GUDORO-613315 format. One record per residue (C-alpha): residue number from 1; residue in three letters; x, y, z. Coordinates in nm, 3 decimals. Example, Ala and Ser with C-alpha at 12.3 -4.5 7.8 and 13.67 -1.06 7.14 Angstrom:
BEGIN
+-----+---------+---------+---------+---------+
: num : residuo :      c1 :      c2 :      c3 :
+-----+---------+---------+---------+---------+
:   1 :     ALA :   1.230 :  -0.450 :   0.780 :
:   2 :     SER :   1.367 :  -0.106 :   0.714 :
+-----+---------+---------+---------+---------+
//
This chain:
BEGIN
+-----+---------+---------+---------+---------+
: num : residuo :      c1 :      c2 :      c3 :
+-----+---------+---------+---------+---------+
:   1 :     MET :   0.000 :   0.000 :   0.000 :
:   2 :     LEU :   0.278 :   0.241 :   0.088 :
:   3 :     SER :   0.468 :   0.158 :  -0.230 :
:   4 :     GLY :   0.161 :   0.217 :  -0.445 :
:   5 :     ALA :   0.079 :   0.543 :  -0.266 :
:   6 :     THR :   0.440 :   0.658 :  -0.305 :
:   7 :     SER :   0.425 :   0.593 :  -0.680 :
:   8 :     ASP :   0.097 :   0.783 :  -0.711 :
:   9 :     LEU :   0.234 :   1.084 :  -0.524 :
:  10 :     ALA :   0.559 :   1.083 :  -0.721 :
:  11 :     ALA :   0.364 :   1.078 :  -1.046 :
:  12 :     ALA :   0.168 :   1.382 :  -0.923 :
:  13 :     GLY :   0.492 :   1.574 :  -0.867 :
:  14 :     VAL :   0.497 :   1.561 :  -0.487 :
:  15 :     GLU :   0.853 :   1.629 :  -0.369 :
:  16 :     SER :   0.860 :   1.383 :  -0.077 :
:  17 :     PRO :   0.620 :   1.106 :  -0.181 :
:  18 :     ARG :   0.739 :   0.827 :   0.053 :
:  19 :     VAL :   0.754 :   1.051 :   0.360 :
:  20 :     ASP :   0.409 :   1.194 :   0.289 :
:  21 :     ALA :   0.259 :   0.850 :   0.232 :
:  22 :     GLU :   0.403 :   0.730 :   0.563 :
:  23 :     LEU :   0.280 :   1.038 :   0.751 :
:  24 :     LEU :  -0.072 :   0.990 :   0.618 :
:  25 :     ALA :  -0.071 :   0.616 :   0.691 :
:  26 :     ALA :   0.049 :   0.681 :   1.046 :
:  27 :     ALA :  -0.228 :   0.938 :   1.095 :
:  28 :     VAL :  -0.493 :   0.694 :   0.975 :
:  29 :     LEU :  -0.362 :   0.420 :   1.202 :
:  30 :     GLY :  -0.308 :   0.650 :   1.500 :
:  31 :     VAL :   0.055 :   0.549 :   1.547 :
:  32 :     GLY :   0.391 :   0.719 :   1.516 :
:  33 :     ARG :   0.551 :   0.702 :   1.172 :
:  34 :     GLY :   0.836 :   0.495 :   1.315 :
:  35 :     ARG :   0.593 :   0.217 :   1.415 :
:  36 :     LEU :   0.453 :   0.157 :   1.066 :
:  37 :     ALA :   0.689 :  -0.137 :   1.013 :
:  38 :     LEU :   0.514 :  -0.315 :   1.301 :
:  39 :     ILE :   0.169 :  -0.286 :   1.138 :
:  40 :     GLU :   0.072 :  -0.583 :   0.924 :
:  41 :     SER :  -0.246 :  -0.455 :   0.763 :
:  42 :     MET :  -0.525 :  -0.196 :   0.762 :
:  43 :     ARG :  -0.893 :  -0.248 :   0.819 :
:  44 :     ASP :  -1.123 :  -0.172 :   0.525 :
:  45 :     GLU :  -1.228 :   0.166 :   0.665 :
:  46 :     GLU :  -0.864 :   0.258 :   0.724 :
:  47 :     ARG :  -0.776 :   0.160 :   0.367 :
:  48 :     ASP :  -1.055 :   0.380 :   0.236 :
:  49 :     ARG :  -0.947 :   0.675 :   0.450 :
:  50 :     PHE :  -0.584 :   0.632 :   0.345 :
:  51 :     ALA :  -0.678 :   0.613 :  -0.023 :
:  52 :     GLU :  -0.882 :   0.934 :   0.008 :
:  53 :     LEU :  -0.594 :   1.116 :   0.177 :
:  54 :     ILE :  -0.350 :   1.002 :  -0.091 :
:  55 :     LYS :  -0.592 :   1.121 :  -0.360 :
:  56 :     ARG :  -0.612 :   1.465 :  -0.199 :
:  57 :     ARG :  -0.235 :   1.485 :  -0.151 :
:  58 :     ALA :  -0.191 :   1.399 :  -0.520 :
:  59 :     GLN :  -0.405 :   1.708 :  -0.587 :
:  60 :     ARG :  -0.122 :   1.898 :  -0.414 :
:  61 :     ILE :  -0.309 :   1.978 :  -0.096 :
:  62 :     PRO :  -0.030 :   2.016 :   0.163 :
:  63 :     VAL :   0.015 :   1.713 :   0.386 :
:  64 :     GLN :   0.004 :   1.948 :   0.686 :
:  65 :     HIS :  -0.345 :   2.062 :   0.588 :
:  66 :     LEU :  -0.458 :   1.701 :   0.556 :
:  67 :     LEU :  -0.320 :   1.627 :   0.902 :
:  68 :     GLY :  -0.428 :   1.960 :   1.052 :
:  69 :     THR :  -0.087 :   2.002 :   1.214 :
:  70 :     ALA :   0.271 :   2.088 :   1.126 :
:  71 :     ALA :   0.575 :   1.972 :   1.322 :
:  72 :     PHE :   0.812 :   2.246 :   1.437 :
:  73 :     ARG :   1.106 :   2.160 :   1.662 :
:  74 :     HIS :   0.941 :   1.986 :   1.963 :
:  75 :     LEU :   0.589 :   2.108 :   1.885 :
:  76 :     ASP :   0.288 :   2.013 :   1.674 :
:  77 :     LEU :   0.118 :   2.331 :   1.554 :
:  78 :     ALA :  -0.236 :   2.375 :   1.426 :
:  79 :     VAL :  -0.236 :   2.488 :   1.060 :
:  80 :     GLY :  -0.485 :   2.520 :   0.779 :
:  81 :     GLU :  -0.599 :   2.742 :   0.495 :
:  82 :     GLY :  -0.507 :   3.105 :   0.555 :
:  83 :     VAL :  -0.187 :   3.058 :   0.757 :
:  84 :     PHE :   0.166 :   2.996 :   0.632 :
:  85 :     ILE :   0.290 :   2.643 :   0.702 :
:  86 :     PRO :   0.613 :   2.661 :   0.906 :
:  87 :     ARG :   0.913 :   2.510 :   0.728 :
:  88 :     PRO :   1.206 :   2.311 :   0.865 :
:  89 :     GLU :   1.444 :   2.590 :   0.757 :
:  90 :     THR :   1.281 :   2.824 :   1.006 :
:  91 :     GLU :   1.368 :   2.586 :   1.288 :
:  92 :     LEU :   1.730 :   2.698 :   1.238 :
:  93 :     LEU :   1.641 :   3.064 :   1.294 :
:  94 :     ALA :   1.432 :   2.970 :   1.598 :
:  95 :     GLY :   1.720 :   2.763 :   1.733 :
:  96 :     TRP :   1.963 :   3.053 :   1.690 :
:  97 :     GLY :   1.723 :   3.280 :   1.876 :
:  98 :     ILE :   1.671 :   3.023 :   2.153 :
:  99 :     ASP :   2.048 :   2.999 :   2.200 :
: 100 :     HIS :   2.066 :   3.378 :   2.250 :
: 101 :     VAL :   1.780 :   3.420 :   2.497 :
: 102 :     GLU :   1.897 :   3.518 :   2.844 :
: 103 :     PRO :   1.681 :   3.437 :   3.151 :
: 104 :     GLY :   1.414 :   3.701 :   3.192 :
: 105 :     ASP :   1.457 :   3.844 :   2.840 :
: 106 :     ILE :   1.172 :   3.995 :   2.645 :
: 107 :     VAL :   1.153 :   3.821 :   2.306 :
: 108 :     VAL :   0.951 :   3.951 :   2.009 :
: 109 :     ASP :   0.847 :   3.734 :   1.714 :
: 110 :     LEU :   0.744 :   3.958 :   1.423 :
: 111 :     CYS :   0.525 :   3.835 :   1.133 :
: 112 :     SER :   0.447 :   3.543 :   1.363 :
: 113 :     GLY :   0.193 :   3.360 :   1.143 :
: 114 :     SER :   0.114 :   3.027 :   1.308 :
: 115 :     GLY :   0.322 :   3.129 :   1.610 :
: 116 :     ALA :   0.591 :   2.869 :   1.541 :
: 117 :     ILE :   0.890 :   3.074 :   1.651 :
: 118 :     ALA :   0.717 :   3.233 :   1.951 :
: 119 :     ALA :   0.585 :   2.897 :   2.073 :
: 120 :     ALA :   0.926 :   2.732 :   2.036 :
: 121 :     VAL :   1.101 :   3.011 :   2.225 :
: 122 :     ALA :   0.845 :   2.995 :   2.506 :
: 123 :     ASP :   0.877 :   2.616 :   2.517 :
: 124 :     GLU :   1.256 :   2.599 :   2.523 :
: 125 :     THR :   1.380 :   2.904 :   2.713 :
: 126 :     ALA :   1.346 :   3.092 :   3.040 :
: 127 :     ALA :   1.242 :   3.412 :   2.863 :
: 128 :     GLY :   1.055 :   3.650 :   3.088 :
: 129 :     ARG :   0.805 :   3.741 :   2.820 :
: 130 :     VAL :   0.746 :   3.630 :   2.461 :
: 131 :     ILE :   0.537 :   3.849 :   2.231 :
: 132 :     ALA :   0.402 :   3.740 :   1.891 :
: 133 :     VAL :   0.300 :   4.007 :   1.638 :
: 134 :     GLU :   0.074 :   3.932 :   1.339 :
: 135 :     ARG :  -0.161 :   4.142 :   1.125 :
: 136 :     SER :  -0.366 :   3.876 :   0.939 :
: 137 :     ALA :  -0.698 :   3.798 :   1.110 :
: 138 :     THR :  -0.695 :   3.442 :   0.976 :
: 139 :     ALA :  -0.339 :   3.377 :   1.088 :
: 140 :     LEU :  -0.417 :   3.529 :   1.428 :
: 141 :     ALA :  -0.678 :   3.260 :   1.489 :
: 142 :     PHE :  -0.414 :   2.988 :   1.443 :
: 143 :     LEU :  -0.155 :   3.188 :   1.635 :
: 144 :     ARG :  -0.380 :   3.206 :   1.941 :
: 145 :     ARG :  -0.438 :   2.830 :   1.924 :
: 146 :     ASN :  -0.066 :   2.755 :   1.912 :
: 147 :     PHE :   0.075 :   3.018 :   2.145 :
: 148 :     ARG :  -0.053 :   3.107 :   2.492 :
: 149 :     GLY :   0.171 :   3.409 :   2.542 :
: 150 :     ASP :   0.119 :   3.773 :   2.447 :
: 151 :     VAL :  -0.035 :   3.816 :   2.101 :
: 152 :     VAL :  -0.040 :   4.159 :   1.938 :
: 153 :     GLU :  -0.242 :   4.236 :   1.626 :
: 154 :     GLY :  -0.024 :   4.480 :   1.438 :
: 155 :     ASP :   0.174 :   4.569 :   1.128 :
: 156 :     VAL :   0.553 :   4.581 :   1.139 :
: 157 :     ALA :   0.540 :   4.897 :   0.925 :
: 158 :     ASP :   0.343 :   5.082 :   1.195 :
: 159 :     PRO :   0.586 :   5.338 :   1.345 :
: 160 :     ASP :   0.412 :   5.313 :   1.684 :
: 161 :     LEU :   0.409 :   4.934 :   1.711 :
: 162 :     LEU :   0.522 :   4.820 :   2.060 :
: 163 :     ARG :   0.646 :   5.168 :   2.151 :
: 164 :     GLU :   0.631 :   5.078 :   2.519 :
: 165 :     LEU :   0.910 :   4.824 :   2.464 :
: 166 :     ASP :   1.162 :   5.058 :   2.299 :
: 167 :     GLY :   1.513 :   4.966 :   2.413 :
: 168 :     ARG :   1.394 :   4.681 :   2.637 :
: 169 :     VAL :   1.386 :   4.373 :   2.413 :
: 170 :     GLY :   1.659 :   4.109 :   2.426 :
: 171 :     VAL :   1.583 :   3.913 :   2.107 :
: 172 :     VAL :   1.384 :   3.999 :   1.793 :
: 173 :     LEU :   1.310 :   3.719 :   1.545 :
: 174 :     CYS :   1.121 :   3.733 :   1.219 :
: 175 :     ASN :   1.029 :   3.505 :   0.931 :
: 176 :     PRO :   0.869 :   3.767 :   0.705 :
: 177 :     PRO :   0.723 :   3.738 :   0.355 :
: 178 :     TYR :   1.039 :   3.758 :   0.147 :
: 179 :     VAL :   0.992 :   3.587 :  -0.192 :
: 180 :     PRO :   1.034 :   3.843 :  -0.475 :
: 181 :     ALA :   0.710 :   3.902 :  -0.664 :
: 182 :     GLY :   0.680 :   3.693 :  -0.980 :
: 183 :     THR :   0.898 :   3.409 :  -0.851 :
: 184 :     ARG :   0.765 :   3.065 :  -0.937 :
: 185 :     VAL :   0.680 :   2.867 :  -0.625 :
: 186 :     PRO :   0.555 :   2.509 :  -0.573 :
: 187 :     GLU :   0.185 :   2.449 :  -0.629 :
: 188 :     GLU :   0.130 :   2.384 :  -0.258 :
: 189 :     VAL :   0.261 :   2.733 :  -0.186 :
: 190 :     SER :   0.081 :   2.919 :  -0.466 :
: 191 :     SER :  -0.255 :   2.752 :  -0.395 :
: 192 :     HIS :  -0.256 :   2.714 :  -0.018 :
: 193 :     ASP :  -0.013 :   2.952 :   0.154 :
: 194 :     PRO :  -0.148 :   3.309 :   0.177 :
: 195 :     ALA :   0.029 :   3.532 :  -0.074 :
: 196 :     GLU :   0.079 :   3.807 :   0.185 :
: 197 :     ALA :   0.286 :   3.561 :   0.391 :
: 198 :     VAL :   0.500 :   3.456 :   0.094 :
: 199 :     PHE :   0.577 :   3.750 :  -0.134 :
: 200 :     GLY :   0.767 :   4.056 :  -0.015 :
: 201 :     GLY :   0.733 :   4.305 :  -0.299 :
: 202 :     ALA :   0.933 :   4.338 :  -0.619 :
: 203 :     ASP :   1.268 :   4.260 :  -0.457 :
: 204 :     GLY :   1.137 :   4.056 :  -0.164 :
: 205 :     LEU :   1.262 :   4.316 :   0.085 :
: 206 :     ALA :   0.949 :   4.529 :   0.130 :
: 207 :     VAL :   0.876 :   4.386 :   0.476 :
: 208 :     ILE :   1.236 :   4.323 :   0.581 :
: 209 :     ARG :   1.326 :   4.693 :   0.560 :
: 210 :     PRO :   1.075 :   4.808 :   0.825 :
: 211 :     VAL :   1.149 :   4.498 :   1.035 :
: 212 :     ILE :   1.515 :   4.600 :   1.063 :
: 213 :     ALA :   1.419 :   4.953 :   1.165 :
: 214 :     LEU :   1.170 :   4.819 :   1.420 :
: 215 :     ALA :   1.423 :   4.573 :   1.562 :
: 216 :     ALA :   1.674 :   4.855 :   1.608 :
: 217 :     ARG :   1.415 :   5.055 :   1.802 :
: 218 :     LEU :   1.302 :   4.766 :   2.023 :
: 219 :     LEU :   1.634 :   4.608 :   2.113 :
: 220 :     ARG :   1.833 :   4.697 :   2.422 :
: 221 :     PRO :   2.206 :   4.759 :   2.373 :
: 222 :     GLY :   2.361 :   4.418 :   2.307 :
: 223 :     GLY :   2.027 :   4.265 :   2.208 :
: 224 :     VAL :   2.015 :   4.054 :   1.893 :
: 225 :     ALA :   1.796 :   4.019 :   1.585 :
: 226 :     GLY :   1.754 :   3.736 :   1.335 :
: 227 :     ILE :   1.563 :   3.759 :   1.007 :
: 228 :     GLU :   1.494 :   3.479 :   0.758 :
: 229 :     HIS :   1.528 :   3.575 :   0.391 :
: 230 :     ASP :   1.531 :   3.448 :   0.035 :
: 231 :     ASP :   1.848 :   3.279 :  -0.089 :
: 232 :     THR :   1.893 :   3.565 :  -0.335 :
: 233 :     HIS :   1.929 :   3.805 :  -0.040 :
: 234 :     VAL :   2.268 :   3.672 :   0.073 :
: 235 :     ALA :   2.418 :   4.023 :   0.047 :
: 236 :     ALA :   2.107 :   4.242 :   0.057 :
: 237 :     VAL :   1.985 :   4.170 :   0.411 :
: 238 :     PRO :   2.326 :   4.193 :   0.582 :
: 239 :     ASP :   2.381 :   4.518 :   0.389 :
: 240 :     LEU :   2.049 :   4.653 :   0.520 :
: 241 :     PHE :   2.156 :   4.572 :   0.877 :
: 242 :     ARG :   2.487 :   4.754 :   0.824 :
: 243 :     ALA :   2.327 :   5.050 :   0.647 :
: 244 :     ASP :   2.094 :   5.108 :   0.942 :
: 245 :     GLY :   2.397 :   5.208 :   1.148 :
: 246 :     ARG :   2.265 :   5.076 :   1.480 :
: 247 :     PHE :   2.389 :   4.718 :   1.443 :
: 248 :     THR :   2.719 :   4.537 :   1.475 :
: 249 :     ASP :   2.829 :   4.171 :   1.444 :
: 250 :     VAL :   2.628 :   4.121 :   1.126 :
: 251 :     GLU :   2.642 :   3.757 :   1.013 :
: 252 :     GLU :   2.490 :   3.544 :   0.737 :
: 253 :     HIS :   2.373 :   3.186 :   0.804 :
: 254 :     THR :   2.294 :   2.893 :   0.573 :
: 255 :     ASP :   2.026 :   2.626 :   0.591 :
: 256 :     LEU :   2.081 :   2.250 :   0.592 :
: 257 :     ALA :   2.119 :   2.251 :   0.214 :
: 258 :     GLY :   2.390 :   2.517 :   0.232 :
: 259 :     ARG :   2.169 :   2.795 :   0.095 :
: 260 :     PRO :   2.178 :   3.146 :   0.248 :
: 261 :     ARG :   1.875 :   3.150 :   0.480 :
: 262 :     TYR :   1.889 :   3.406 :   0.761 :
: 263 :     ALA :   2.092 :   3.705 :   0.878 :
: 264 :     THR :   2.164 :   3.811 :   1.235 :
: 265 :     ALA :   2.301 :   4.122 :   1.402 :
: 266 :     ARG :   2.358 :   4.278 :   1.745 :
: 267 :     ARG :   2.233 :   4.617 :   1.862 :
: 268 :     ARG :   2.519 :   4.858 :   1.929 :
+-----+---------+---------+---------+---------+
//
């Protein structure tokens, strides 16, 4: 059954057909994916449910939408239509931020979406306060399901956003919309991820520019910021940090495939 499902998904152009088939089979059976080898067969109703899920996945509906959850570090997050599905690459940015949180720090997650970064930071650190900022009403509904900390409905371009925290924040993290307009993206992204969470203007930097300015205003001296970006921004985002004039220790980081993925800096 898994072999046949894998072939069907591969023929439909799914990038990870075997993994997706196993995830869906495990969901139907109510077991962890690692225990599938111990299962000898499915009941008729389980076969029917599995076949339906494979059919829908072959239509390029994201596997996370079919499951209703997305794994992120140690968490399972609620996701669905209208909220960006967190990617494994973003776990690296979250991990960098987690490593830089000092006990009692205020941490701000901008463009929070599903709340993946904020929830991971709250789960894995002794931060004093974690704040998630999002402007999309649909995404906010998922954010509030996934994250029990402070949620702020706001736009990172608002010059008065979080004014009460100026100069007090220890860590600012952000996975903004950063894909340059007109870039071809996988069908799962174009059909199911909200465009406002994917595309960042003509050069992909339309949201990153105000995020850098906001981070500089919020951070205390010595506080740090990390921003995920497109792999074409390997020079652009570090240059924006340097051009701001309020940052030092600007660094570029790669993802697991060796592609440029996020930039970090420290407030002077």
